[in-house]
C-alpha positions in Angstrom: -6.7 90.1 60.2 -9.3 92.8 60.5 -9.4 95.5 63.2 -11.5 95.1 66.3 -13.4 97.9 68.1 -11.1 97.3 71.0 -8.2 98.5 68.8 -9.5 102.0 68.5 -8.6 103.4 72.0 -5.1 102.0 71.7 -4.6 103.4 68.2 -5.9 106.8 69.3 -3.5 106.8 72.3 -0.7 105.9 69.9 -1.6 108.8 67.7 -1.7 111.2 70.6 1.8 110.2 71.8 3.1 110.8 68.3 1.4 114.1 68.1 2.8 115.2 71.5 6.3 114.3 70.3 6.0 116.9 67.5 6.0 119.6 70.2 3.4 121.7 68.4 1.9 124.9 69.8 -1.2 124.2 71.9 -3.6 125.4 69.3 -2.1 123.3 66.5 -1.9 120.2 68.7 -5.6 120.6 69.6 -6.5 121.0 66.0 -4.6 117.9 65.0 -6.2 115.8 67.8 -9.7 117.0 66.7 -9.0 116.1 63.1 -7.8 112.7 64.1 -10.8 112.0 66.2 -13.0 112.9 63.3 -11.1 110.7 60.9 -11.3 107.7 63.2 -15.0 107.2 62.3 -14.1 107.2 58.6 -11.5 104.4 58.7 -13.2 101.0 58.2 -12.6 98.3 60.8 -12.2 95.9 57.9 -8.6 97.1 57.6 -5.9 95.3 59.5 -4.9 97.2 62.7 -1.5 98.1 61.2 -3.1 99.7 58.2 -5.9 101.4 60.3 -3.2 102.9 62.5 -1.1 103.9 59.5 -4.0 105.8 58.0 -4.5 107.7 61.2 -0.8 108.4 61.7 -0.5 110.0 58.2 -1.7 113.2 59.9 1.5 113.2 62.0 4.0 111.9 59.5 4.1 114.6 56.9 6.9 116.6 55.4 9.6 114.3 56.7 8.4 114.4 60.3 10.3 112.0 62.6 9.2 112.8 66.2 11.0 109.8 67.7 14.3 110.3 66.0 16.1 111.1 69.3 14.5 108.1 71.0 15.5 105.8 68.2 19.1 106.9 68.4 19.0 106.4 72.2 17.6 102.9 71.9 20.2 102.0 69.3 22.9 103.0 71.7 21.4 101.2 74.7 21.0 98.0 72.8 24.4 98.2 71.3 25.8 98.3 74.8 24.1 95.0 75.8 24.9 93.1 72.6 28.1 91.7 74.1 26.1 90.4 77.1 23.5 88.8 74.8 26.1 87.3 72.6 27.8 85.7 75.7 24.5 84.2 76.9 23.8 82.8 73.4 27.3 81.3 73.2 26.8 79.6 76.6 23.4 78.2 75.7 23.0 74.5 74.9 21.0 75.6 71.9 22.4 78.9 70.6 20.1 79.3 67.7 17.0 78.9 69.9 18.4 81.4 72.4 19.1 83.8 69.5 15.4 83.7 68.5 14.5 84.4 72.1 16.8 87.3 72.2 15.3 88.7 69.0 11.8 88.2 70.4 12.6 89.9 73.7 13.8 92.9 71.7 10.2 93.5 70.8 9.6 95.1 74.3 11.4 98.1 72.8 8.2 99.6 71.2 7.2 103.2 71.4 3.9 102.4 69.7 2.5 100.7 72.8 4.5 102.0 75.8 5.2 105.5 77.1 8.7 104.7 78.3 11.0 101.9 77.4 13.6 100.3 79.6 15.9 98.3 77.3 17.4 96.7 80.4 14.3 94.5 80.4 15.8 92.7 77.4 18.8 91.7 79.5 16.7 90.8 82.6 14.2 88.7 80.6 16.7 86.8 78.6 17.8 84.5 81.4 14.3 83.1 82.0 12.7 83.5 78.6 10.5 80.9 76.9 8.1 80.8 74.0 4.5 80.1 75.1 3.7 79.4 71.5 6.8 77.6 70.2 7.1 76.6 66.6 10.8 77.3 66.7 11.8 73.6 66.2 10.2 73.8 62.7 12.0 77.1 62.0 15.4 75.8 63.1 14.9 72.7 61.0 14.3 75.0 58.0 17.3 77.1 58.8 19.6 74.0 58.7 19.3 73.8 54.9 18.2 77.3 54.0 20.2 79.3 51.6 18.0 82.5 51.5 16.4 84.2 54.5 14.2 87.3 54.4 14.0 89.0 57.8 11.3 91.7 58.2 12.5 93.9 61.0 10.5 96.1 63.4 11.9 98.8 65.7 15.1 100.7 66.2 17.3 99.3 68.9 15.9 95.8 68.6 17.1 95.6 65.0 20.6 95.1 66.5 19.3 92.0 68.2 17.7 90.9 64.9 21.1 91.2 63.3 22.7 89.1 66.0 20.0 86.5 65.6 20.4 86.3 61.9 24.2 86.0 62.4 23.7 83.0 64.7 21.1 81.4 62.4 23.8 81.5 59.8 21.7 81.5 56.6 24.2 82.3 53.8 22.0 84.9 52.0 20.0 87.1 54.5 18.1 90.2 53.4 16.6 92.6 56.0 13.4 94.5 55.1 12.7 97.8 56.8 10.7 101.0 56.3 11.4 103.5 53.5 10.7 106.5 55.8 9.9 107.2 59.5 6.9 106.1 61.4 6.8 105.6 65.2 10.1 104.0 66.2 10.2 101.6 63.3 13.7 101.4 61.8 14.3 102.7 58.3 16.7 101.4 55.7 18.7 104.6 56.0 19.1 104.1 59.8 20.1 100.5 59.3 22.9 101.5 56.9 24.0 104.2 59.4 24.2 101.4 62.0 26.6 99.5 59.8 24.3 97.1 57.9 25.5 96.4 54.4 23.5 98.1 51.7 23.3 94.8 49.8 21.5 93.2 52.8 18.9 95.9 53.4 15.9 96.7 51.3 12.8 98.8 51.7 9.1 98.0 51.9 8.6 101.1 49.6 6.5 103.0 52.2 6.4 103.8 55.9 3.2 101.7 56.4 3.3 99.9 59.7 4.0 96.2 59.1 3.5 95.1 55.5 0.9 96.6 53.2 0.5 93.9 50.6 -1.2 96.3 48.2 1.7 98.8 48.1 4.6 96.5 48.9 7.8 97.0 47.0 7.7 94.3 44.2 11.3 93.5 44.9 10.5 92.5 48.4 7.5 90.4 47.3 9.7 88.5 44.9 12.4 88.1 47.6 9.8 86.6 49.9 8.5 84.2 47.3 12.0 83.0 46.5 13.2 82.7 50.2 13.6 79.4 52.0 12.6 81.1 55.2 10.8 84.4 56.1 10.9 85.8 59.6 8.8 88.8 60.6 9.0 90.6 63.9 6.4 92.4 66.1 2.7 93.1 66.3 2.3 95.1 63.1 3.9 92.4 61.0 1.8 89.8 62.8 -1.3 91.7 61.8 0.0 92.0 58.3 0.9 88.3 57.7 -2.1 86.7 59.3 -4.7 86.2 56.6 -2.2 87.2 54.0 -0.5 85.4 51.1 3.0 84.7 52.5 4.2 81.9 54.7 6.3 83.2 57.6 7.6 82.6 61.1 6.2 85.3 63.3 8.2 86.5 66.4 6.5 88.8 68.9 5.5 89.5 72.4 1.7 89.7 72.7 0.7 93.1 73.9 -3.1 93.2 73.5 -6.2 91.0 74.0 -7.1 91.1 70.3 -3.8 89.5 69.2 -3.8 87.2 72.3 -7.2 85.8 71.2 -6.1 85.4 67.6 -3.0 83.3 68.7 -4.7 81.6 71.7 -2.1 82.7 74.2 -2.1 85.2 77.1 -1.0 88.8 76.9 2.7 89.1 77.7 3.5 85.7 76.1 6.5 85.3 73.7 5.5 83.7 70.5 7.3 82.0 67.7 4.5 81.0 65.3 4.6 79.3 61.9 1.9 80.9 59.7 1.0 79.0 56.5 -1.6 80.6 54.2 -4.3 78.6 52.5 -3.7 77.8 48.8 -4.3 80.9 46.7 -4.6 83.2 49.8 -4.4 86.9 49.1 -4.3 90.0 51.3 -8.0 90.2 52.3 -7.9 93.2 54.7 -10.0 91.3 57.1 -12.5 89.8 54.7 -12.8 86.1 55.7 -14.4 85.2 52.4 -11.1 86.0 50.6 -8.5 84.6 52.9 -8.2 82.8 56.2 -5.3 82.3 58.5 -3.6 78.9 58.7 -1.9 78.0 61.9 0.8 75.3 61.7 2.0 73.4 64.7 
Protein backbone atom coordinates (compact mmCIF):
# COMPACT_ATOMS: atom_id res chain seq x y z
CA UNK A 1 0.00 0.00 0.00
CA UNK A 2 1.56 3.28 -1.05
CA UNK A 3 1.09 6.56 0.76
CA UNK A 4 -1.44 9.14 -0.36
CA UNK A 5 -0.99 12.93 -0.31
CA UNK A 6 -3.79 12.97 2.28
CA UNK A 7 -1.49 11.03 4.63
CA UNK A 8 1.00 13.88 4.94
CA UNK A 9 -0.92 16.29 7.25
CA UNK A 10 -1.80 13.41 9.59
CA UNK A 11 1.79 12.15 9.71
CA UNK A 12 3.11 15.65 10.35
CA UNK A 13 0.66 16.11 13.24
CA UNK A 14 1.76 12.73 14.59
CA UNK A 15 5.37 13.89 14.45
CA UNK A 16 4.58 17.18 16.18
CA UNK A 17 2.83 15.37 19.06
CA UNK A 18 5.85 13.13 19.53
CA UNK A 19 8.21 16.11 19.40
CA UNK A 20 6.14 17.97 22.01
CA UNK A 21 6.30 14.92 24.27
CA UNK A 22 10.10 15.27 24.39
CA UNK A 23 9.65 18.55 26.34
CA UNK A 24 12.53 20.23 24.53
CA UNK A 25 13.53 23.87 24.97
CA UNK A 26 11.58 26.10 22.58
CA UNK A 27 14.50 26.72 20.23
CA UNK A 28 15.33 23.01 19.95
CA UNK A 29 11.68 22.14 19.36
CA UNK A 30 11.36 24.75 16.60
CA UNK A 31 14.56 23.48 14.95
CA UNK A 32 13.27 19.91 15.05
CA UNK A 33 9.92 20.88 13.48
CA UNK A 34 11.70 22.86 10.76
CA UNK A 35 13.92 19.89 9.98
CA UNK A 36 10.92 17.57 9.82
CA UNK A 37 9.00 19.84 7.44
CA UNK A 38 12.03 19.95 5.17
CA UNK A 39 12.40 16.19 5.25
CA UNK A 40 8.74 15.57 4.36
CA UNK A 41 9.34 16.63 0.77
CA UNK A 42 12.22 14.15 0.49
CA UNK A 43 10.25 11.05 1.54
CA UNK A 44 8.64 9.34 -1.48
CA UNK A 45 4.91 8.68 -1.44
CA UNK A 46 5.68 5.30 -2.98
CA UNK A 47 6.47 4.12 0.56
CA UNK A 48 3.65 2.63 2.63
CA UNK A 49 2.31 5.12 5.21
CA UNK A 50 3.82 3.15 8.10
CA UNK A 51 7.32 3.38 6.58
CA UNK A 52 6.84 7.01 5.53
CA UNK A 53 5.91 7.85 9.10
CA UNK A 54 8.79 5.84 10.53
CA UNK A 55 11.29 7.73 8.36
CA UNK A 56 9.97 11.02 9.73
CA UNK A 57 9.79 9.85 13.33
CA UNK A 58 13.46 8.82 13.31
CA UNK A 59 14.19 12.49 14.05
CA UNK A 60 12.44 12.04 17.42
CA UNK A 61 13.37 8.48 18.33
CA UNK A 62 17.11 8.83 18.82
CA UNK A 63 19.39 7.90 21.70
CA UNK A 64 16.76 5.72 23.38
CA UNK A 65 14.04 8.39 23.40
CA UNK A 66 10.68 7.11 24.66
CA UNK A 67 8.43 10.19 25.02
CA UNK A 68 5.28 8.12 25.66
CA UNK A 69 6.79 5.86 28.32
CA UNK A 70 4.57 7.26 31.06
CA UNK A 71 1.46 7.15 28.89
CA UNK A 72 2.13 3.52 27.98
CA UNK A 73 2.46 2.54 31.62
CA UNK A 74 -0.81 4.36 32.36
CA UNK A 75 -2.62 2.56 29.54
CA UNK A 76 -1.30 -0.79 30.69
CA UNK A 77 -2.69 -0.16 34.16
CA UNK A 78 -6.06 1.12 32.88
CA UNK A 79 -6.58 -1.87 30.59
CA UNK A 80 -5.43 -4.28 33.28
CA UNK A 81 -8.26 -2.97 35.45
CA UNK A 82 -10.95 -3.72 32.83
CA UNK A 83 -9.67 -7.17 31.86
CA UNK A 84 -11.91 -8.92 34.44
CA UNK A 85 -14.95 -7.12 32.97
CA UNK A 86 -13.98 -8.04 29.42
CA UNK A 87 -13.31 -11.64 30.42
CA UNK A 88 -16.77 -11.81 32.00
CA UNK A 89 -18.47 -10.44 28.87
CA UNK A 90 -16.60 -12.96 26.72
CA UNK A 91 -17.58 -15.83 29.00
CA UNK A 92 -21.24 -14.83 28.82
CA UNK A 93 -21.21 -14.52 25.05
CA UNK A 94 -22.86 -17.21 22.88
CA UNK A 95 -19.69 -17.12 20.76
CA UNK A 96 -16.74 -16.38 23.07
CA UNK A 97 -14.06 -16.57 20.39
CA UNK A 98 -15.86 -14.06 18.18
CA UNK A 99 -16.36 -11.74 21.15
CA UNK A 100 -12.67 -12.09 22.02
CA UNK A 101 -11.77 -10.87 18.52
CA UNK A 102 -14.08 -7.89 18.99
CA UNK A 103 -12.46 -7.11 22.32
CA UNK A 104 -9.02 -7.17 20.75
CA UNK A 105 -10.18 -4.97 17.87
CA UNK A 106 -11.76 -2.44 20.18
CA UNK A 107 -8.47 -2.17 21.98
CA UNK A 108 -7.20 -0.44 18.85
CA UNK A 109 -8.87 2.78 20.03
CA UNK A 110 -5.90 3.09 22.40
CA UNK A 111 -3.59 4.74 19.87
CA UNK A 112 -1.52 7.80 20.65
CA UNK A 113 -0.50 7.96 17.01
CA UNK A 114 -3.90 9.28 15.93
CA UNK A 115 -5.49 10.84 19.02
CA UNK A 116 -4.37 13.50 21.47
CA UNK A 117 -6.01 11.87 24.48
CA UNK A 118 -7.20 8.30 25.00
CA UNK A 119 -10.09 7.16 27.14
CA UNK A 120 -9.61 3.45 27.62
CA UNK A 121 -13.10 3.32 29.12
CA UNK A 122 -14.30 3.46 25.53
CA UNK A 123 -13.17 -0.13 25.17
CA UNK A 124 -15.59 -1.13 27.92
CA UNK A 125 -18.44 0.97 26.54
CA UNK A 126 -18.07 -0.18 22.94
CA UNK A 127 -17.78 -3.85 23.76
CA UNK A 128 -21.45 -4.35 24.54
CA UNK A 129 -22.59 -3.20 21.07
CA UNK A 130 -19.61 -3.98 18.87
CA UNK A 131 -19.78 -5.58 15.43
CA UNK A 132 -17.38 -5.98 12.52
CA UNK A 133 -18.47 -4.04 9.45
CA UNK A 134 -16.07 -6.09 7.36
CA UNK A 135 -16.36 -9.53 8.93
CA UNK A 136 -14.10 -12.36 7.79
CA UNK A 137 -14.03 -13.75 11.33
CA UNK A 138 -15.93 -16.95 10.39
CA UNK A 139 -12.96 -17.97 8.21
CA UNK A 140 -10.51 -17.01 10.95
CA UNK A 141 -12.36 -19.00 13.59
CA UNK A 142 -12.58 -21.98 11.26
CA UNK A 143 -8.79 -21.88 10.87
CA UNK A 144 -8.32 -21.56 14.61
CA UNK A 145 -10.26 -24.79 15.26
CA UNK A 146 -7.44 -26.90 13.85
CA UNK A 147 -4.47 -24.52 14.10
CA UNK A 148 -1.41 -25.52 16.04
CA UNK A 149 0.68 -22.37 15.48
CA UNK A 150 -0.48 -18.75 15.70
CA UNK A 151 1.66 -15.66 15.08
CA UNK A 152 0.02 -12.58 16.59
CA UNK A 153 1.52 -9.22 15.56
CA UNK A 154 0.61 -6.77 18.31
CA UNK A 155 0.28 -3.00 18.17
CA UNK A 156 0.01 -0.72 21.19
CA UNK A 157 0.64 -0.77 24.91
CA UNK A 158 -2.51 -1.30 26.94
CA UNK A 159 -4.40 -3.07 24.18
CA UNK A 160 -1.72 -5.78 24.17
CA UNK A 161 -3.39 -7.12 27.33
CA UNK A 162 -6.62 -7.51 25.34
CA UNK A 163 -4.61 -9.26 22.63
CA UNK A 164 -3.29 -11.67 25.23
CA UNK A 165 -6.83 -12.39 26.43
CA UNK A 166 -7.98 -12.87 22.84
CA UNK A 167 -5.17 -15.34 22.13
CA UNK A 168 -5.99 -17.22 25.32
CA UNK A 169 -9.64 -17.58 24.30
CA UNK A 170 -8.71 -18.60 20.74
CA UNK A 171 -6.72 -21.39 22.33
CA UNK A 172 -4.11 -22.13 19.64
CA UNK A 173 -1.50 -24.37 21.38
CA UNK A 174 1.60 -22.52 20.12
CA UNK A 175 1.15 -18.73 20.08
CA UNK A 176 3.99 -16.29 19.41
CA UNK A 177 3.53 -12.54 19.88
CA UNK A 178 5.55 -10.16 17.68
CA UNK A 179 6.36 -6.68 19.02
CA UNK A 180 8.81 -3.82 18.48
CA UNK A 181 12.48 -4.04 19.41
CA UNK A 182 12.58 -0.46 20.75
CA UNK A 183 10.16 2.41 21.40
CA UNK A 184 8.17 4.30 18.79
CA UNK A 185 4.90 6.14 19.56
CA UNK A 186 2.92 3.97 21.99
CA UNK A 187 3.73 0.68 20.28
CA UNK A 188 4.54 -2.00 22.81
CA UNK A 189 8.09 -3.38 22.88
CA UNK A 190 9.19 -6.91 23.65
CA UNK A 191 10.79 -5.71 26.86
CA UNK A 192 7.55 -4.08 28.00
CA UNK A 193 5.59 -7.26 27.22
CA UNK A 194 7.95 -9.32 29.36
CA UNK A 195 7.61 -6.74 32.16
CA UNK A 196 3.82 -7.22 31.87
CA UNK A 197 4.26 -10.94 32.51
CA UNK A 198 4.42 -12.41 29.01
CA UNK A 199 6.64 -15.48 28.76
CA UNK A 200 9.94 -14.80 27.01
CA UNK A 201 9.37 -17.93 24.91
CA UNK A 202 6.15 -16.41 23.51
CA UNK A 203 7.50 -12.98 22.57
CA UNK A 204 9.81 -12.07 19.71
CA UNK A 205 10.94 -8.85 18.08
CA UNK A 206 10.51 -7.43 14.58
CA UNK A 207 14.17 -6.44 14.93
CA UNK A 208 13.51 -2.69 14.66
CA UNK A 209 11.13 -0.01 15.86
CA UNK A 210 9.61 0.50 12.40
CA UNK A 211 5.86 1.07 12.58
CA UNK A 212 3.99 -2.02 11.42
CA UNK A 213 6.16 -4.49 9.53
CA UNK A 214 9.06 -3.44 7.34
CA UNK A 215 9.48 -6.47 5.08
CA UNK A 216 12.96 -5.36 4.01
CA UNK A 217 14.38 -5.29 7.55
CA UNK A 218 12.13 -7.80 9.33
CA UNK A 219 13.83 -10.19 11.74
CA UNK A 220 14.34 -13.41 9.68
CA UNK A 221 13.10 -15.45 12.65
CA UNK A 222 9.74 -13.66 12.50
CA UNK A 223 9.50 -14.14 8.73
CA UNK A 224 10.06 -17.87 9.17
CA UNK A 225 7.54 -18.06 12.01
CA UNK A 226 4.93 -16.42 9.78
CA UNK A 227 5.63 -18.81 6.92
CA UNK A 228 5.25 -21.81 9.22
CA UNK A 229 2.19 -20.53 11.11
CA UNK A 230 -1.30 -21.91 10.56
CA UNK A 231 -2.74 -18.46 11.30
CA UNK A 232 -1.29 -14.94 11.37
CA UNK A 233 -3.21 -12.12 13.06
CA UNK A 234 -2.01 -8.51 12.78
CA UNK A 235 -3.46 -5.57 14.69
CA UNK A 236 -3.93 -1.91 13.84
CA UNK A 237 -3.47 0.61 11.03
CA UNK A 238 0.30 0.33 10.63
CA UNK A 239 0.14 -3.44 10.33
CA UNK A 240 -2.72 -3.13 7.82
CA UNK A 241 -0.57 -0.78 5.74
CA UNK A 242 2.28 -3.28 5.98
CA UNK A 243 0.45 -6.44 5.03
CA UNK A 244 -1.67 -5.05 2.18
CA UNK A 245 0.28 -5.61 -1.07
CA UNK A 246 2.80 -7.65 0.91
CA UNK A 247 3.87 -11.31 0.78
CA UNK A 248 2.16 -12.75 3.86
CA UNK A 249 -1.39 -14.02 4.29
CA UNK A 250 -2.97 -12.66 7.46
CA UNK A 251 -6.16 -11.75 9.26
CA UNK A 252 -6.12 -8.00 9.90
CA UNK A 253 -7.93 -6.52 12.91
CA UNK A 254 -8.36 -2.77 13.12
CA UNK A 255 -10.64 0.18 13.61
CA UNK A 256 -10.60 2.38 10.49
CA UNK A 257 -9.35 5.85 11.39
CA UNK A 258 -8.73 7.59 8.06
CA UNK A 259 -10.24 8.00 4.59
CA UNK A 260 -7.28 6.41 2.82
CA UNK A 261 -7.62 3.11 4.68
CA UNK A 262 -11.42 3.32 4.51
CA UNK A 263 -11.26 3.55 0.72
CA UNK A 264 -8.77 0.68 0.55
CA UNK A 265 -11.07 -1.60 2.55
CA UNK A 266 -14.37 -0.27 1.24
CA UNK A 267 -15.86 0.57 4.62
CA UNK A 268 -16.53 3.81 6.52
CA UNK A 269 -14.22 5.54 8.97
CA UNK A 270 -14.91 4.27 12.46
CA UNK A 271 -15.74 0.75 11.27
CA UNK A 272 -14.32 -2.30 12.97
CA UNK A 273 -12.70 -4.71 10.56
CA UNK A 274 -11.68 -8.34 10.58
CA UNK A 275 -10.28 -8.83 7.08
CA UNK A 276 -8.64 -11.85 5.49
CA UNK A 277 -5.76 -10.72 3.29
CA UNK A 278 -4.41 -13.23 0.79
CA UNK A 279 -1.50 -12.15 -1.42
CA UNK A 280 -1.22 -13.10 -5.03
CA UNK A 281 1.16 -15.94 -5.85
CA UNK A 282 4.79 -14.76 -5.67
CA UNK A 283 3.76 -11.47 -4.10
CA UNK A 284 6.56 -9.49 -2.51
CA UNK A 285 6.78 -6.25 -0.55
CA UNK A 286 6.31 -3.66 -3.26
CA UNK A 287 6.29 -0.44 -1.23
CA UNK A 288 3.34 0.71 -3.26
CA UNK A 289 4.45 -0.35 -6.74
CA UNK A 290 1.36 -2.02 -8.23
CA UNK A 291 3.49 -3.71 -10.91
CA UNK A 292 5.24 -5.76 -8.25
CA UNK A 293 2.42 -6.84 -5.97
CA UNK A 294 -1.31 -6.29 -5.55
CA UNK A 295 -3.58 -6.82 -2.62
CA UNK A 296 -5.91 -9.79 -2.61
CA UNK A 297 -9.11 -9.50 -0.63
CA UNK A 298 -10.77 -12.71 0.47
CA UNK A 299 -14.36 -12.88 1.54
